N, C-alpha and C positions, 0 to 999 in steps of 0.2 A: 421650775424656776423660770420666770419670765424674762429678767433682765439680769445679766452679769455686769457688775460694776466695773470690771476690766475691759469690757467690750464696748466698742462705739455702736452696737446694734443689738436690738433686742431678738430673741429667738422667734418671735411673731413675725418681725419685719424680715429676718432671713429665710423664714419659711414662704412668705410671699414672694420673695425674690426667687427662691428655689423653684417654687410651683410655676411662676411665669417663664422661667428660662425653659423648663421641661414641658410646658403646655403644648401638646401637639397640635391643637387647633390654631394656637398663635403661630407655630412654625410653619404651618401650611399656608396661613394667610400671608405670612412674611415672603414666602417663596411667591406667592401671586401678585404681590404688590411691590412697587418701588418705594412705597411710603415706610418711614421709620416706625418701628413699633415702640410703644411707651408702656410704662406701668406707673401707677401713682402710689407712692408710700407717704401717708400724712399729707402734707402740703406740697410735697416735691413730686415732680413728674420727671421720670428717668427713662431715656432712650435705651432700648435693648439694641445691641449691635451685633454684628456677626464678624468673627476674625477671618480675614482673607487668608491667612496662613494655614489655619486647620479646620474652619468652618463651625467652630464651636460660638455658641451664643454667649454674651457676656453684658455687664453693665457696671458702671462706677456709683458707688453710693457710700457716703460718708468716709472718703478716702480708701476705700476698699473695692477691689476689683472682684466681682463675683462672675464665676465662669462654670459652665457645665464641664464635666469631664472630657478630654480629649481621649477618644477611643483608640487612636492609633499609637499611643506611647509605649505600649507592650507592659505597662505596670499592671499590678494586681488591680487596681481601681478600674484601668481601662478595660480589663477582662470582665470585671462586674458590670460595668456599663454596657458592654457588648452583649451580655446576657440580660439585659434590661433593667438593671438598677438605675436610678435616677441620683447621680452624683453632682453635687455643687461644691466648689472650692471658693472661700473668700481669701483672696490673696492680699497680704499686706507686707510691705517692705520691712524686713529686719524684725517682724513681729511674727507670733505664732499664727498659723493659718486656721480659718474656720472650715467646718466640714459639714455638710448635711447629705444624708443618705435616704431615699425613699421616704421624704417628707418628716424626717427626723433629724434633729440637730445632735450631731456627735461631738462637735468641738465648737465651742464659742468661748475662747479664754479671755 
């Protein structure tokens, strides 16, 4: 299923974001440079940011904050991420969250 009519993002675009947040080449380039990182989805160019609080990479797209899993929370997902799984959350206020793990969309309500 490519697009869920209840979600403001397609699975394809969600996976584009997921891959960008977890791209190790992007991460190392970001550490070497003061320049802001960006990805392009359709006609939109979106900056990738790093949280000063927890060091997680994130971006905003279609009123959703997409963030890689914080390894320091002690949750089962944090433990998975520490073991090498790539986990991305789509965080929406007062609505179900989106979830991608290892390049598979698990939740896109």
